[in-house]
C-alpha positions in Angstrom: -232.4 -105.4 64.4 -234.2 -102.1 64.2 -237.9 -102.3 63.5 -239.8 -99.9 61.2 -242.6 -97.9 62.9 -244.8 -98.5 59.9 -244.2 -102.2 59.7 -244.0 -103.3 63.4 -247.0 -105.5 64.1 -246.3 -106.6 67.6 -247.0 -103.4 69.6 -250.6 -104.2 69.7 -250.1 -107.7 71.2 -249.4 -107.9 74.9 -246.7 -110.4 75.9 -247.6 -113.1 78.5 -245.5 -111.7 81.3 -245.3 -108.3 82.8 -242.1 -106.5 83.4 -242.6 -106.7 87.2 -245.1 -107.5 90.0 -245.7 -104.0 91.4 -248.3 -101.3 90.7 -249.3 -97.8 91.7 -252.1 -95.3 90.9 -251.5 -91.7 90.0 -253.9 -88.7 89.8 -253.5 -85.2 88.3 -256.6 -83.3 89.4 -259.5 -85.5 89.1 -258.0 -87.8 86.5 -256.4 -91.0 87.6 -254.1 -93.6 85.9 -253.1 -97.0 87.2 -249.7 -98.4 86.3 -249.1 -102.2 86.5 -246.1 -104.3 85.9 -243.4 -102.2 87.7 -240.2 -103.8 88.7 -238.9 -103.0 92.3 -236.4 -100.4 91.0 -238.9 -98.7 88.7 -241.6 -98.7 91.4 -239.1 -97.0 93.6 -238.3 -94.4 91.0 -241.9 -93.8 90.1 -242.9 -93.6 93.8 -240.2 -90.8 94.3 -240.9 -89.0 90.9 -244.7 -88.9 91.3 -245.0 -88.8 95.2 -247.4 -85.9 95.3 -249.7 -87.6 92.7 -249.9 -91.2 94.1 -253.4 -92.1 95.3 -254.9 -95.2 96.9 -255.6 -98.1 94.6 -259.0 -97.9 93.2 -260.9 -97.6 89.9 -258.8 -95.6 87.5 -259.8 -94.0 84.3 -256.9 -95.7 82.4 -254.7 -98.6 83.2 -251.3 -99.2 81.6 -249.5 -102.5 81.9 -245.6 -102.7 81.4 -244.0 -105.6 79.5 -240.6 -106.7 78.2 -240.5 -105.7 74.5 -238.1 -106.0 71.6 -234.4 -105.2 71.9 -234.7 -102.1 69.6 -237.4 -100.1 67.9 -236.6 -96.9 66.1 -232.9 -96.2 65.2 -231.4 -93.6 67.4 -230.6 -90.3 65.6 -227.1 -89.1 65.3 -227.9 -86.0 67.4 -228.8 -88.1 70.4 -232.2 -86.6 70.9 -235.2 -88.6 71.8 -237.3 -89.3 68.8 -240.9 -90.4 69.1 -243.3 -91.4 66.3 -247.0 -91.8 67.0 -250.3 -92.3 65.1 -253.7 -93.8 65.2 -253.6 -97.3 63.6 -257.2 -98.6 63.3 -258.8 -98.1 66.7 -255.4 -97.9 68.5 -253.2 -95.1 69.4 -249.6 -96.2 68.8 -246.4 -94.6 69.9 -242.8 -95.8 69.4 -239.3 -94.6 70.3 -235.8 -96.0 70.4 -236.2 -98.5 73.3 -240.0 -98.4 73.9 -243.3 -98.8 72.1 -246.8 -98.4 73.3 -250.5 -98.8 72.3 -253.7 -97.6 73.9 -257.3 -98.5 73.0 -259.3 -95.7 71.4 -261.6 -95.5 74.4 -258.6 -95.0 76.6 -259.5 -97.6 79.2 -256.2 -99.5 78.9 -252.8 -99.5 77.2 -249.6 -101.4 77.2 -246.0 -100.1 77.4 -243.3 -102.3 76.0 -239.8 -101.7 77.3 -236.6 -102.8 75.7 -234.8 -103.3 79.0 -237.2 -103.1 82.0 -234.2 -103.5 84.3 -232.8 -100.2 83.1 -234.8 -98.0 85.5 -233.5 -94.8 83.9 -234.6 -95.5 80.3 -237.8 -97.2 81.5 -238.8 -94.1 83.6 -238.3 -91.9 80.5 -240.6 -94.2 78.5 -243.2 -94.2 81.3 -243.1 -90.3 81.6 -243.6 -89.9 77.8 -246.5 -92.3 77.9 -248.1 -90.5 80.8 -247.8 -87.1 79.3 -249.7 -88.3 76.2 -252.4 -90.4 78.2 -253.1 -87.5 80.7 -253.4 -85.0 77.7 -255.9 -87.4 76.0 -257.8 -88.0 79.2 -258.0 -84.2 79.8 -259.5 -83.8 76.4 -262.2 -86.4 77.2 -263.0 -84.6 80.4 -263.7 -81.4 78.5 -260.3 -79.9 79.3 -256.7 -79.8 77.9 -253.0 -79.9 78.9 -251.3 -76.6 78.3 -247.7 -75.8 77.8 -247.5 -73.3 80.6 -246.5 -72.1 84.0 -249.1 -72.0 86.7 -248.9 -69.9 89.9 -251.3 -69.6 92.8 -252.1 -66.2 94.1 -254.9 -65.5 96.6 -256.2 -69.1 96.2 -256.6 -68.8 92.4 -254.5 -70.1 89.5 -252.9 -67.7 87.0 -251.7 -69.5 83.9 -248.7 -68.1 81.8 -248.3 -69.9 78.5 -246.1 -69.8 75.5 -243.5 -71.7 73.4 -240.2 -72.8 74.9 -238.1 -69.9 75.8 -240.9 -67.5 76.1 -240.3 -66.8 79.9 -242.6 -69.3 81.8 -239.9 -70.5 84.2 -238.7 -66.8 84.6 -242.3 -65.9 85.6 -242.3 -68.7 88.2 -239.3 -67.5 89.9 -240.0 -63.8 90.0 -242.4 -63.7 93.0 -241.1 -65.9 95.7 -243.6 -67.3 98.0 -246.2 -68.2 95.5 -246.9 -71.9 95.0 -246.1 -73.1 91.5 -248.3 -75.6 89.9 -245.7 -76.4 87.2 -243.2 -74.4 85.1 -244.0 -76.4 82.0 -247.4 -78.3 82.0 -250.7 -77.4 83.6 -253.8 -79.4 83.3 -257.0 -77.5 82.8 -260.6 -79.0 83.1 -264.2 -77.7 83.6 -265.9 -78.3 87.0 -269.3 -76.9 88.3 -269.4 -74.2 85.6 -265.8 -72.9 85.9 -262.4 -74.0 84.9 -259.8 -75.5 87.2 -256.1 -75.8 86.9 -254.2 -78.7 88.4 -250.6 -79.1 89.3 -248.6 -81.8 87.3 -245.3 -83.6 88.0 -244.2 -82.5 84.6 -241.7 -79.7 84.9 -239.3 -77.7 82.6 -236.3 -75.7 83.4 -236.8 -75.7 87.3 -236.3 -78.5 89.6 -239.7 -79.6 90.7 -240.7 -77.4 93.6 -244.4 -78.4 94.2 -245.0 -81.7 96.0 -248.7 -81.3 96.3 -251.6 -82.3 94.0 -253.1 -78.7 93.8 -256.4 -77.9 92.1 -257.5 -74.3 91.9 -260.0 -72.2 90.0 -258.4 -70.3 87.0 -258.5 -66.5 87.4 -256.7 -65.8 84.0 -254.6 -67.1 81.2 -251.8 -65.0 79.8 -249.6 -65.4 76.6 -246.2 -64.1 77.5 -244.6 -61.7 75.2 -241.2 -60.4 76.0 -241.0 -56.6 75.7 -239.4 -53.6 77.2 -242.9 -52.3 78.1 -245.4 -53.8 80.5 -249.0 -54.1 79.1 -251.8 -56.5 79.3 -254.1 -56.7 76.2 -257.3 -58.8 76.1 -257.4 -61.4 73.3 -260.8 -61.8 71.5 -262.2 -65.3 70.9 -260.5 -66.1 67.5 -257.1 -64.6 68.5 -257.2 -66.4 72.0 -257.9 -69.6 70.2 -255.1 -69.1 67.7 -252.7 -68.4 70.7 -253.8 -71.4 72.8 -253.9 -74.1 70.1 -250.2 -74.4 69.4 -249.5 -74.7 73.1 -251.6 -77.9 73.7 -249.1 -80.8 72.9 -249.2 -84.5 72.5 -252.4 -84.7 70.5 -252.1 -86.7 67.3 -254.3 -85.9 64.3 -256.0 -82.8 62.9 -259.4 -84.5 63.4 -258.8 -84.9 67.1 -257.7 -81.3 67.4 -260.7 -79.9 65.5 -263.3 -82.2 67.0 -262.3 -82.2 70.6 -259.6 -79.7 71.4 -261.0 -76.7 69.6 -264.5 -76.9 71.3 -262.8 -77.4 74.7 -260.7 -74.3 74.1 -263.7 -72.3 73.0 -265.5 -73.3 76.2 -262.5 -72.3 78.2 -262.2 -68.8 76.4 -265.9 -68.1 77.0 -265.4 -68.5 80.7 -261.8 -67.2 81.3 -259.9 -64.0 80.6 -257.2 -64.7 78.0 -254.7 -61.9 77.4 -251.4 -61.2 75.8 -249.0 -60.1 78.5 -246.1 -57.8 77.4 -243.5 -57.6 80.1 -239.8 -57.1 80.8 -240.2 -60.1 83.3 -240.4 -58.0 86.4 -242.7 -58.9 89.3 -244.7 -55.6 89.1 -246.9 -57.3 86.4 -249.1 -58.7 89.2 -250.6 -55.3 89.9 -251.6 -54.9 86.4 -253.1 -58.4 85.6 -255.1 -58.4 88.9 -256.7 -54.9 88.3 -259.7 -56.4 86.5 -262.2 -58.5 88.4 -262.3 -62.2 87.5 -266.0 -62.2 87.2 -265.9 -60.0 84.1 -266.1 -63.4 82.1 -269.0 -64.9 84.2 
């Protein structure tokens, strides 16, 4: 029987038995999450998928426990695409899809992930990835940062971030200058540290196969909104304009109040310390000469 997202009461109640006996801890930048209740096959897949982000067991900012859940949650749409519904219900964040449901406490100390078929390592891995995307985005907010839909590249020991909607050219930028380390071609985590902003590589990639198998943390040199064009030009964006460009590219955050109370102040802090530009380019590698013309400390 399919369960309505609005009427499902059991997602906030943990079953008695976990889906498996194993656990591992992951870190992106300085933010760590512990995953408990992994079956042997899921632990194997997660260890391979997140190999660069696995850290020694210790105190984690968030712990998620995996359990056997209901046989079916949301009805699968006819187009076959993954559907996820999410909201705050009381003091809990609740998420539900076709074959998984999840809840996390408002303080983000712990959460539970209910899997329709824990023995299906493929669907369970998709469920875990979607949960981690949201939890790391929330934890980044609490740390004064954010997760940005972007490509991050290392050049001369600094991170250059290129952001935009799907199809804007993030993956293309990542492949134009071979030899530079790629933090991700889809999601980069940004957070403040010692008066400046840092960019962390993530295991969340888009069009490219994952190339980086390191947990990289670098100071941010600049942040660029990609605009496809026949000309090559780099135009500084002022505060309000930069904010308007960045806001739509911070996904997985539910509720206007959360975005206005937490995300907006975090972005304003970032804009005050970091060069944010519109980068018009025909996707040719010569753009590096242009964006590195201006010293990074112009925003210090």
